[in-house]
C-alpha positions as CSV (number, residue, x, y, z in Angstrom):
1,X,0.0,-0.1,0.2
2,X,2.7,2.1,1.0
3,X,4.6,1.4,-2.3
4,X,1.2,2.6,-4.2
5,X,1.1,5.7,-2.1
6,X,4.5,7.2,-2.5
7,X,3.9,7.2,-6.4
8,X,0.2,8.1,-5.8
9,X,0.5,10.6,-2.8
10,X,-3.0,12.1,-3.0
11,X,-6.0,10.3,-4.6
12,X,-9.8,10.7,-4.4
13,X,-11.2,7.6,-4.3
14,X,-9.6,4.1,-3.5
15,X,-11.7,1.3,-5.3
16,X,-11.4,-1.9,-3.2
17,X,-12.5,-5.3,-5.0
18,X,-12.7,-7.7,-2.2
19,X,-13.4,-11.7,-2.7
20,X,-16.8,-13.0,-1.6
21,X,-16.6,-15.4,1.1
22,X,-20.7,-15.3,1.9
23,X,-22.4,-18.4,0.9
24,X,-25.2,-17.1,-0.9
25,X,-25.1,-17.4,-4.9
26,X,-24.5,-14.2,-6.8
27,X,-23.4,-13.3,-10.5
28,X,-23.2,-10.1,-9.9
29,X,-20.7,-7.4,-7.9
30,X,-22.1,-6.2,-4.7
31,X,-22.1,-2.5,-3.2
32,X,-23.4,-2.0,0.5
33,X,-25.7,0.4,1.3
34,X,-23.5,2.7,4.0
35,X,-22.3,5.8,4.0
36,X,-18.9,5.0,6.4
37,X,-17.0,2.2,7.4
38,X,-16.0,2.2,10.9
39,X,-12.7,0.9,11.8
40,X,-9.7,0.9,14.4
41,X,-9.1,4.6,15.4
42,X,-11.6,6.3,12.7
43,X,-14.1,6.0,9.6
44,X,-13.8,5.6,6.0
45,X,-16.3,7.7,3.9
46,X,-17.7,6.0,0.9
47,X,-18.1,7.5,-2.5
48,X,-21.8,8.0,-3.0
49,X,-22.0,9.4,-6.2
50,X,-19.8,7.2,-7.8
51,X,-21.8,4.2,-6.1
52,X,-25.0,5.6,-7.3
53,X,-24.1,6.0,-10.9
54,X,-22.9,2.5,-11.1
55,X,-25.8,1.1,-9.3
56,X,-28.1,3.0,-11.5
57,X,-26.5,2.3,-15.0
58,X,-24.8,-0.8,-14.9
59,X,-26.5,-4.4,-14.6
60,X,-23.3,-5.8,-13.6
61,X,-23.9,-4.5,-9.8
62,X,-26.6,-4.6,-6.9
63,X,-26.7,-3.9,-3.3
64,X,-26.9,-6.4,-0.3
65,X,-25.6,-6.2,2.7
66,X,-25.4,-9.4,3.4
67,X,-22.6,-10.0,1.3
68,X,-20.7,-7.4,3.4
69,X,-21.5,-8.0,7.0
70,X,-19.5,-10.6,7.7
71,X,-17.1,-10.1,4.7
72,X,-13.4,-9.2,5.9
73,X,-11.6,-8.6,2.3
74,X,-12.3,-5.4,2.4
75,X,-12.3,-3.8,5.8
76,X,-8.9,-5.7,6.4
77,X,-7.6,-3.1,4.0
78,X,-9.2,0.0,5.6
79,X,-6.5,1.0,8.4
80,X,-3.6,1.1,5.6
81,X,-5.8,2.8,3.1
82,X,-6.1,5.2,5.9
83,X,-2.6,5.5,6.4
84,X,-1.8,6.0,2.7
85,X,-4.4,7.9,1.9
86,X,-6.4,9.6,4.9
87,X,-8.4,12.1,2.5
88,X,-9.8,9.3,0.0
89,X,-13.2,8.1,0.1
90,X,-13.8,4.3,-0.6
91,X,-15.7,2.2,-3.0
92,X,-16.1,-1.6,-1.6
93,X,-17.1,-3.5,-4.2
94,X,-17.5,-7.8,-3.8
95,X,-16.7,-9.4,-7.0
96,X,-17.9,-12.9,-7.5
97,X,-15.4,-15.6,-9.3
98,X,-17.5,-15.3,-12.1
99,X,-16.7,-14.1,-16.1
100,X,-18.4,-11.0,-15.8
101,X,-15.3,-9.8,-13.5
102,X,-13.6,-8.2,-16.4
103,X,-16.6,-6.2,-17.5
104,X,-17.1,-5.0,-13.4
105,X,-13.4,-3.6,-13.5
106,X,-14.2,-2.2,-17.0
107,X,-17.2,-0.9,-15.7
108,X,-15.7,0.8,-12.7
109,X,-12.5,2.4,-14.4
110,X,-14.7,4.1,-17.4
111,X,-17.1,5.6,-14.3
112,X,-14.1,6.9,-12.5
113,X,-12.7,8.6,-15.3
114,X,-16.6,9.8,-16.6
115,X,-16.5,11.6,-13.0
116,X,-13.2,13.0,-13.5
117,X,-11.5,11.9,-10.3
118,X,-8.6,9.8,-9.6
119,X,-8.7,6.2,-8.1
120,X,-6.1,3.8,-7.3
121,X,-7.7,0.3,-7.6
122,X,-7.2,-2.8,-5.0
123,X,-7.8,-6.3,-5.0
124,X,-8.1,-8.1,-1.6
125,X,-7.5,-12.0,-1.8
126,X,-5.9,-14.8,-0.6
127,X,-4.2,-17.3,-2.5
128,X,-4.2,-21.2,-1.9
129,X,-5.2,-22.5,1.2
130,X,-3.6,-25.2,1.9
131,X,-3.7,-28.5,4.4
132,X,-6.2,-30.6,6.5
133,X,-7.6,-27.8,8.2
134,X,-8.8,-26.7,4.4
135,X,-9.5,-29.7,3.3
136,X,-7.1,-29.3,0.2
137,X,-3.9,-31.5,0.2
138,X,-3.4,-32.6,-3.6
139,X,0.2,-33.2,-2.8
140,X,-0.1,-34.7,0.5
141,X,0.7,-33.0,3.8
142,X,3.6,-31.7,4.9
143,X,6.4,-29.3,3.6
144,X,6.2,-30.7,0.0
145,X,2.5,-29.7,-0.1
146,X,3.2,-26.3,1.3
147,X,5.6,-26.1,-1.9
148,X,3.5,-27.2,-3.8
149,X,1.0,-24.9,-2.8
150,X,3.4,-22.0,-3.4
151,X,3.8,-23.3,-6.9
152,X,-0.1,-23.4,-7.3
153,X,0.2,-19.4,-6.4
154,X,2.8,-18.8,-8.9
155,X,0.3,-19.8,-11.6
156,X,-2.2,-17.1,-11.1
157,X,0.8,-14.5,-10.2
158,X,1.8,-15.3,-13.4
159,X,-1.2,-14.4,-15.2
160,X,-1.0,-11.7,-13.2
161,X,2.5,-10.1,-14.4
162,X,1.4,-11.2,-17.8
163,X,-1.5,-8.9,-17.5
164,X,-4.3,-11.4,-18.6
165,X,-7.3,-10.5,-16.5
166,X,-9.4,-13.0,-18.5
167,X,-7.5,-16.1,-17.5
168,X,-7.6,-15.2,-13.7
169,X,-11.4,-16.6,-12.8
170,X,-11.1,-19.7,-14.8
171,X,-7.6,-20.5,-13.2
172,X,-8.6,-20.0,-9.7
173,X,-12.0,-21.9,-10.4
174,X,-10.0,-24.9,-11.7
175,X,-6.4,-24.8,-9.5
176,X,-8.4,-22.9,-6.0
177,X,-5.3,-20.5,-6.3
178,X,-7.1,-17.6,-5.3
179,X,-10.4,-16.9,-2.9
180,X,-10.8,-13.5,-4.8
181,X,-10.4,-14.4,-8.7
182,X,-13.2,-12.0,-9.4
183,X,-11.5,-9.7,-7.6
184,X,-8.0,-10.0,-9.1
185,X,-9.8,-9.9,-12.4
186,X,-11.6,-6.8,-12.2
187,X,-8.8,-4.5,-10.8
188,X,-6.9,-6.0,-13.1
189,X,-9.1,-4.8,-16.2
190,X,-9.9,-1.6,-14.5
191,X,-5.8,-0.5,-14.2
192,X,-5.4,-1.7,-17.9
193,X,-8.4,0.4,-18.6
194,X,-6.7,3.4,-17.2
195,X,-3.4,2.8,-18.8
196,X,-1.4,0.1,-16.9
197,X,1.0,-1.2,-18.8
198,X,3.0,-3.8,-16.3
199,X,2.8,-5.7,-13.1
200,X,5.1,-6.3,-10.2
201,X,5.0,-9.1,-7.6
202,X,6.6,-7.5,-4.5
203,X,6.3,-10.1,-2.2
204,X,5.3,-13.8,-2.4
205,X,4.6,-15.9,1.0
206,X,2.4,-17.9,2.9
207,X,1.1,-17.9,6.4
208,X,3.2,-20.3,7.6
209,X,6.4,-18.7,6.7
210,X,5.1,-15.5,8.3
211,X,4.4,-17.0,11.4
212,X,7.7,-19.0,11.6
213,X,9.6,-15.8,13.4
214,X,6.7,-15.3,16.2
215,X,4.6,-18.6,16.2
216,X,6.4,-21.7,14.5
217,X,4.0,-24.5,13.8
218,X,4.1,-27.6,12.2
219,X,4.0,-27.6,8.2
220,X,0.6,-28.7,8.1
221,X,-1.6,-25.5,6.9
222,X,-0.8,-22.6,5.0
223,X,-2.6,-19.7,3.1
224,X,-0.7,-18.2,0.6
225,X,-0.4,-13.9,0.2
226,X,1.1,-11.9,-2.5
227,X,1.8,-7.9,-2.7
228,X,1.8,-6.9,-6.2
229,X,2.0,-3.7,-8.0
230,X,0.2,-2.6,-11.3
231,X,0.8,0.5,-13.2
């Protein structure tokens, strides 16, 4: 986030495309109905005009608070957004892993351009959930399995660095290497629409490696994470 803020010290809106974990069928992107989101130490204000424009003019979006009430994909980003761009408003968008994710990203980018505001686009998603706790062990348990999971992550990261958003959702559905394949595809499409030409993986790790220094555990379960800059 701070790497983005270094190059974009002031923006009007931060669009957060989030993964959907709510077990309710949906094939469109989902807005919430709130004007502000609470976070530790303060609040984040939603850009209401942009949300209303997209809700009123595009069939790709619906408003349904059920998909935001117990969801964490957007809210974990809010303190980081506040630290990087304290004056910016937010646009939370939950995106399902559907082929329409690319069109959702394009619609948001075009609405931002039409509104004449500056924006940063984020995608909030975990990567491969591996191990008995997640009932996903195609390469077996232990370190060999966790190494396989890291390679599984790299498959989808290559699609990001290749700038091919249309391939993200099929990959995530087939290989289960991102819970927010729709969010990633939407973010990439939005960035491409606004002129992005490359993507760089800043860091790729997993929860097992991250916890090793502070809370060592057996090499059984891990969730993959990556930070990627697109611009």
